[in-house]
C-alpha positions in Angstrom: 15.2 -30.7 -72.6 17.4 -27.9 -74.1 20.2 -29.8 -73.3 19.1 -32.5 -75.7 17.7 -30.6 -78.5 21.0 -28.8 -78.7 23.3 -31.5 -79.2 20.7 -32.8 -81.9 20.6 -29.7 -83.6 24.8 -30.1 -83.4 24.5 -33.2 -85.1 22.1 -32.4 -87.6 24.3 -29.0 -88.4 27.2 -31.5 -88.7 26.1 -34.4 -90.8 24.8 -31.3 -93.6 28.3 -29.8 -93.0 30.0 -33.2 -94.2 27.5 -35.5 -96.3 25.3 -32.9 -98.0 24.9 -30.9 -101.2 22.5 -28.9 -102.8 21.9 -31.3 -106.1 19.1 -29.2 -108.1 20.8 -28.0 -110.8 20.8 -24.2 -112.5 17.9 -23.3 -115.0 19.2 -22.7 -118.4 17.5 -21.3 -121.4 16.4 -24.6 -122.2 13.9 -24.8 -119.7 11.9 -22.5 -120.9 9.4 -21.9 -123.7 10.9 -18.1 -125.0 7.1 -17.9 -126.8 5.7 -18.5 -122.9 7.5 -15.9 -121.2 8.3 -12.3 -120.4 11.1 -11.0 -120.2 10.5 -10.1 -116.8 9.4 -13.5 -115.9 12.1 -15.2 -117.1 14.4 -13.4 -114.7 11.7 -13.2 -111.7 12.1 -17.3 -111.9 16.1 -17.2 -111.9 16.2 -15.2 -109.0 13.4 -17.1 -107.6 15.8 -20.3 -107.7 18.9 -18.5 -106.1 16.1 -17.4 -103.3 15.5 -21.4 -102.9 18.8 -22.6 -102.9 19.9 -20.1 -100.3 16.9 -20.9 -98.1 17.6 -24.3 -98.5 21.5 -24.1 -97.5 20.5 -21.7 -94.7 18.6 -24.8 -93.1 20.9 -27.4 -93.8 23.6 -24.8 -92.1 20.9 -24.7 -88.8 20.4 -21.0 -89.8 17.2 -19.2 -90.3 15.7 -15.8 -91.3 15.4 -12.7 -89.1 13.1 -9.9 -89.8 10.8 -7.3 -88.8 6.9 -7.3 -89.9 4.1 -5.4 -89.3 1.0 -6.7 -87.6 -1.8 -6.5 -89.7 0.0 -4.0 -92.2 -1.8 -1.0 -90.8 -0.9 2.3 -90.1 0.1 2.5 -86.4 1.2 -1.4 -86.0 3.1 -3.2 -83.0 6.1 -4.6 -85.0 7.0 -7.9 -84.1 10.4 -9.8 -85.1 9.6 -12.6 -87.4 12.5 -15.5 -87.5 12.2 -18.4 -89.2 11.5 -19.6 -92.8 10.7 -16.3 -95.2 10.6 -16.8 -98.9 9.5 -14.4 -101.4 10.7 -12.5 -104.7 14.0 -10.7 -104.0 12.2 -7.5 -104.4 9.2 -8.3 -102.8 7.2 -5.8 -101.1 4.1 -6.6 -99.0 2.4 -3.6 -100.0 2.1 -4.0 -103.8 0.6 -7.8 -103.3 -3.0 -7.0 -105.0 -1.0 -5.9 -107.9 1.5 -8.2 -108.5 1.7 -11.2 -110.4 3.3 -14.5 -108.2 6.2 -15.8 -109.8 5.1 -18.4 -111.9 6.0 -22.0 -111.4 7.8 -24.4 -114.1 8.7 -27.7 -114.2 12.0 -27.2 -114.1 11.3 -25.3 -110.3 10.4 -29.0 -108.9 13.6 -30.5 -107.9 14.4 -27.4 -106.4 11.5 -27.2 -104.0 12.0 -30.6 -103.5 15.5 -29.6 -102.0 13.5 -27.3 -99.8 11.1 -29.7 -98.7 14.0 -32.3 -97.2 15.8 -29.5 -95.7 12.0 -28.0 -94.3 11.8 -31.8 -92.6 15.1 -31.0 -90.1 13.7 -27.4 -89.0 12.2 -28.8 -86.0 15.5 -29.0 -84.3 16.1 -25.7 -85.4 12.9 -24.6 -83.6 13.9 -26.1 -81.0 17.3 -24.1 -80.1 15.1 -21.0 -80.7 15.0 -18.6 -78.2 11.6 -19.4 -75.9 10.2 -15.7 -77.0 11.2 -16.1 -80.7 8.0 -15.3 -83.5 8.4 -18.4 -85.2 7.4 -18.1 -88.5 6.8 -20.0 -92.2 6.4 -17.7 -94.9 6.0 -18.1 -98.5 4.7 -14.4 -100.3 4.2 -14.2 -104.6 5.3 -17.1 -105.3 2.8 -19.7 -106.9 3.0 -23.0 -105.7 1.1 -25.8 -107.5 -0.7 -28.3 -105.0 1.4 -31.4 -105.6 4.4 -29.2 -104.6 2.3 -27.3 -101.3 1.3 -30.8 -100.5 5.1 -31.3 -100.7 5.6 -28.3 -98.3 2.9 -29.1 -96.1 3.9 -32.6 -95.8 7.6 -31.2 -94.2 5.5 -28.0 -92.3 4.1 -31.1 -90.4 5.3 -31.5 -86.7 6.9 -28.1 -86.9 5.3 -25.8 -84.1 5.5 -22.4 -86.0 3.5 -19.9 -84.1 2.9 -18.0 -87.6 2.0 -19.4 -91.2 2.2 -16.7 -94.1 0.9 -17.7 -97.3 0.7 -14.9 -99.9 -0.5 -14.8 -103.6 0.7 -19.1 -104.3 -2.8 -20.1 -106.3 -2.5 -23.3 -104.8 -6.5 -24.2 -104.9 -9.0 -25.8 -102.6 -6.9 -28.9 -101.8 -4.1 -26.4 -100.4 -6.9 -24.4 -98.7 -8.1 -28.3 -96.9 -4.3 -29.4 -96.6 -3.7 -26.1 -95.0 -6.4 -26.4 -92.4 -5.4 -30.2 -91.6 -1.9 -28.4 -90.9 -3.4 -25.8 -88.4 -5.5 -28.2 -86.9 -1.9 -30.2 -86.2 -0.5 -27.3 -84.7 -1.5 -25.8 -81.6 1.0 -23.4 -81.3 0.0 -21.5 -84.1 -0.8 -17.8 -83.5 -1.3 -16.3 -86.3 -2.4 -17.1 -90.3 -1.6 -15.3 -93.0 -3.7 -16.3 -96.5 -4.0 -12.9 -98.5 -4.8 -13.6 -102.4 -5.2 -17.3 -102.0 -9.0 -18.2 -103.0 -11.0 -19.6 -100.8 -14.0 -21.5 -101.8 -17.3 -21.5 -100.4 -17.4 -24.8 -100.1 -14.4 -24.6 -97.2 -15.5 -21.9 -95.3 -17.4 -24.4 -92.8 -14.7 -26.1 -92.3 -12.1 -23.4 -91.9 -14.7 -21.6 -89.5 -14.2 -24.7 -87.0 -10.4 -24.5 -87.2 -10.9 -21.5 -86.6 -13.4 -21.7 -83.2 -11.6 -25.0 -82.1 -7.8 -23.6 -82.3 -6.1 -23.3 -78.3 -3.8 -20.7 -79.6 -4.8 -18.6 -82.9 -5.7 -15.2 -81.7 -4.9 -13.3 -85.6 -6.4 -13.9 -89.1 -5.8 -12.4 -92.5 -8.0 -13.3 -95.5 -7.3 -10.0 -97.5 -8.3 -10.4 -101.2 -9.6 -14.7 -100.8 -13.0 -14.6 -102.1 -14.3 -11.9 -105.3 -17.7 -12.4 -105.9 -18.5 -15.5 -103.6 -21.4 -15.3 -101.3 -19.7 -17.1 -98.2 -17.6 -14.4 -98.0 -20.6 -12.7 -95.5 -21.0 -16.1 -93.7 -17.1 -15.7 -93.7 -16.6 -12.9 -91.3 -19.5 -13.0 -89.2 -18.4 -16.2 -88.4 -14.7 -14.9 -87.4 -16.5 -12.4 -85.5 -18.4 -14.9 -83.4 -15.7 -17.1 -83.1 -14.9 -14.6 -79.7 -11.2 -15.6 -79.7 -9.6 -13.6 -82.0 -8.1 -10.3 -81.4 -6.8 -9.5 -85.3 -9.7 -10.0 -88.2 -8.0 -8.4 -91.6 -10.4 -9.0 -94.6 -9.4 -6.0 -97.0 -10.3 -6.0 -101.2 -13.3 -8.5 -100.5 -16.2 -6.7 -102.1 -17.9 -7.4 -98.8 -21.2 -5.0 -98.9 -23.7 -6.4 -96.3 -26.9 -4.5 -97.4 -26.2 -5.7 -101.1 -26.8 -9.3 -99.6 -29.2 -8.2 -96.7 -26.8 -9.5 -94.4 -26.4 -5.8 -92.5 -28.2 -6.7 -89.6 -25.7 -10.0 -88.8 -22.9 -8.0 -89.2 -23.8 -5.7 -86.6 -25.0 -7.9 -83.9 -21.6 -10.3 -84.3 -19.8 -7.6 -83.7 -22.0 -5.8 -80.9 -22.1 -8.9 -78.8 -17.7 -9.9 -79.3 -15.7 -9.6 -76.7 -12.5 -10.6 -78.2 -11.7 -8.4 -81.1 -9.3 -5.4 -80.9 -8.4 -4.9 -84.7 -10.7 -5.1 -87.4 -9.3 -4.2 -91.4 -12.1 -3.9 -94.1 -10.6 -1.5 -96.4 -11.8 -1.7 -100.1 -14.8 -3.6 -99.5 -17.4 -1.0 -101.7 -19.0 -1.0 -97.8 -21.6 2.2 -98.4 -23.6 4.3 -95.9 -25.6 1.3 -94.6 -23.3 -0.6 -93.7 -21.5 2.3 -92.1 -25.0 2.4 -90.2 -24.7 -0.8 -89.1 -21.1 -0.7 -88.1 -21.7 2.4 -86.2 -24.4 0.9 -84.1 -22.2 -2.0 -82.8 -19.8 0.5 -81.9 -22.2 1.8 -79.7 -22.0 -1.5 -77.8 -18.9 -3.1 -78.6 -16.6 -2.0 -75.9 -13.1 -4.2 -76.8 -12.4 -2.8 -80.4 -9.4 -0.4 -80.7 -8.7 0.0 -83.9 -10.6 0.1 -87.6 -9.8 0.5 -90.5 -12.5 1.7 -93.4 -10.6 3.5 -96.1 -11.3 3.0 -99.9 -15.3 2.1 -98.9 -18.1 4.0 -100.7 -19.1 6.1 -97.6 -20.3 9.3 -98.0 -20.5 12.6 -95.2 -24.1 10.4 -94.2 -22.0 7.5 -93.3 -19.5 10.0 -91.5 -22.4 11.2 -89.4 -23.0 7.3 -88.7 -19.7 7.1 -87.1 -19.7 10.1 -85.0 -22.7 9.4 -83.1 -21.1 6.3 -82.2 -17.9 7.9 -81.4 -20.0 10.4 -79.0 -21.0 7.0 -76.9 -17.8 5.0 -77.6 -14.9 5.1 -75.4 -12.9 2.9 -76.2 -12.1 2.7 -80.1 -8.5 4.3 -79.9 -7.8 4.5 -83.8 -10.5 5.2 -86.8 -9.1 5.2 -90.3 -12.0 6.9 -93.1 -11.9 9.2 -96.2 -10.9 12.6 -95.4 -14.3 13.6 -96.6 -15.8 11.1 -94.6 -14.5 11.9 -91.3 -15.2 15.6 -91.7 -18.2 14.8 -90.3 -17.0 13.2 -87.4 -15.7 16.0 -86.1 -18.1 17.3 -83.8 -18.1 13.9 -81.5 -14.2 14.5 -81.4 -14.6 18.5 -80.2 -17.8 19.7 -79.9 -16.7 23.2 -79.0 -20.3 25.2 -78.4 -19.6 25.0 -74.5 -17.1 24.3 -72.0 -19.4 21.3 -71.5 -20.0 20.0 -74.6 -16.3 20.2 -75.2 -15.1 18.3 -71.7 -18.1 15.5 -73.1 -16.5 15.3 -76.5 -14.7 12.1 -77.6 -11.1 12.5 -76.6 -9.8 8.9 -76.9 -9.9 7.9 -80.4 -7.4 9.0 -83.1 -8.2 9.8 -87.0 -4.9 10.3 -88.4 -6.2 13.4 -90.3 -2.7 15.4 -90.4 -3.6 18.8 -89.8 -7.2 18.6 -88.5 -6.9 15.6 -86.1 -8.6 16.6 -83.1 -7.3 14.1 -80.7 -3.4 13.3 -80.5 -2.9 9.7 -80.2 -2.3 7.7 -76.7 -3.2 11.1 -75.0 -7.1 11.6 -73.7 -6.4 14.1 -70.6 -4.0 16.0 -72.5 -6.8 15.8 -75.4 -9.5 17.1 -72.7 -7.5 19.5 -71.4 -6.1 21.2 -74.8 -10.2 21.5 -75.8 -11.4 22.9 -72.9 -8.3 25.6 -72.8 -9.0 26.2 -76.8 -12.8 27.4 -76.3 -11.0 29.2 -73.0 -8.7 30.6 -75.6 -11.6 31.4 -78.6 -13.7 33.2 -76.1 -10.7 35.5 -74.5 -9.9 37.3 -78.0 -13.6 38.9 -77.2 -13.3 38.8 -73.1 -16.5 36.9 -73.9 -15.4 33.8 -71.2 -17.5 35.4 -68.2 -21.3 35.3 -69.9 -20.7 31.7 -70.1 -19.0 30.8 -66.7 -23.1 30.5 -65.3 -23.8 27.4 -67.5 -20.5 25.4 -66.3 -21.1 22.1 -64.0 -19.1 22.6 -60.9 -16.9 19.8 -61.3 -15.3 21.4 -64.7 -13.8 24.6 -62.5 -10.8 22.3 -61.6 -9.9 21.6 -64.9 -10.5 24.5 -66.3 -7.6 26.0 -63.9 -5.6 23.1 -64.4 -5.9 23.8 -68.9 -5.0 27.2 -68.1 -1.8 26.3 -65.9 -0.6 23.5 -68.2 -1.1 25.7 -71.8 0.4 28.7 -70.0 3.6 26.7 -70.0 3.3 24.7 -73.0 2.3 26.0 -76.3 0.2 23.8 -78.9 2.8 22.3 -81.9 2.4 23.9 -85.5 0.7 20.8 -86.3 -2.5 20.9 -84.0 -4.1 23.2 -86.7 -7.1 23.1 -84.8 -6.1 24.4 -81.7 -3.8 27.0 -82.8 -5.7 29.8 -81.2 -4.6 28.3 -78.1 -1.2 30.0 -79.1 -3.3 33.6 -79.5 -3.7 34.8 -76.0 -2.2 35.0 -72.7 -3.4 32.4 -70.1 -3.6 35.1 -67.5 -5.8 36.8 -69.3 -8.2 33.9 -69.0 -7.8 33.8 -65.1 -8.1 37.3 -65.2 -11.7 36.7 -66.6 -12.2 33.7 -64.2 -11.7 36.1 -60.8 -13.9 38.6 -62.6 -16.2 35.9 -62.7 -15.8 34.7 -59.0 -15.6 38.9 -57.9 -18.9 39.1 -58.9 -20.7 35.7 -57.5 -19.0 37.0 -53.9 -20.6 40.7 -54.7 -24.1 39.0 -55.3 -23.3 36.9 -52.6 -22.9 39.7 -50.1 -25.8 41.7 -51.6 -27.9 39.0 -51.0 -26.6 38.5 -47.1 
């Protein structure tokens, strides 16, 4: 099959090389109403024509774009290489999505989009010769697409089995959303969908969720900034979580306070029972402390979520305490992002230094990216546990007070104490581990001396009793 695909691909490239030219005309000043466009908007449109033309020529030559992009655009992402049709403004930067207006559409752009769509008709031949592990992607970002143009593109996309669709801030409206749902249904290879800053109407939520629930391979969805004041957004998030096949969901900037609409319990129930979701991004949604209580309650049961991004919400330290309580029992969440003042309330769960037993029983898995005040190093639960045990020993060693606390230590903790002392005798903590600098301030042999004093007293007591 690969041989036949390569032959068809070569024939297409040869035919385009000899018989095809880009026929759409360049824009001139007469294509613009000078009173309707700012100077930067005219420049954006002219640059867009160049981008469309270059992308079209690339496709006709049998070539494709190749660039790296971070999954869900969160800190700590796993990066993937995207290959395919990747079109955006020349100065496009994802992190400006919510602030920047898309490049405006004018009727003079239609011939260029028509050239683009006709080149896309043959892109299936290019997909056939891509490496089997290629992350094929179709992306149009920050470009206004009226529904007539979008429908033309969707028609050309039909039958092209891209693994990723990424549409950001395109303004193609409700008809465009419905066409995209049909396109999703027809592509069994689709693995991720991004629709950020494209409005989803309440009437389309049920069909959107149906398509998600029935799709055989879709695992990631990004609908950041898609709802803005619409009631169905709550049903959308609950529905996406209940689909229970999605590994990543991003719904940033959708004003999602569940308390305001009485959906708090449904969110908690959906998240608690989910067994597939690993990454959830709810930044900038005006969530409050009651929402925090709902999410934290779910975390006490959920054992699959690894990454939770909640910065930019309206939590206080009370909300932080709810998350702290959840972290005392949750041993699977690896990353939690909150504002620093909220995160402070979780620290006792991450490191309770009131005793050696409580330090050993703290959460050693969750990383909070809180600069100098991190309690856990990323991806090192065993090292985190030893570091905390040693910190309690080192702090007490300054006043030589370890001996008086050893009676309360669980017997199975003794080997870990000795292992921690042995490790930190030769491995000082870094200056970035601000919370554990006491580990550098004592001599490990001094802690061993305290330990031996306790053993000697215990032996003496044992002999006297005999």
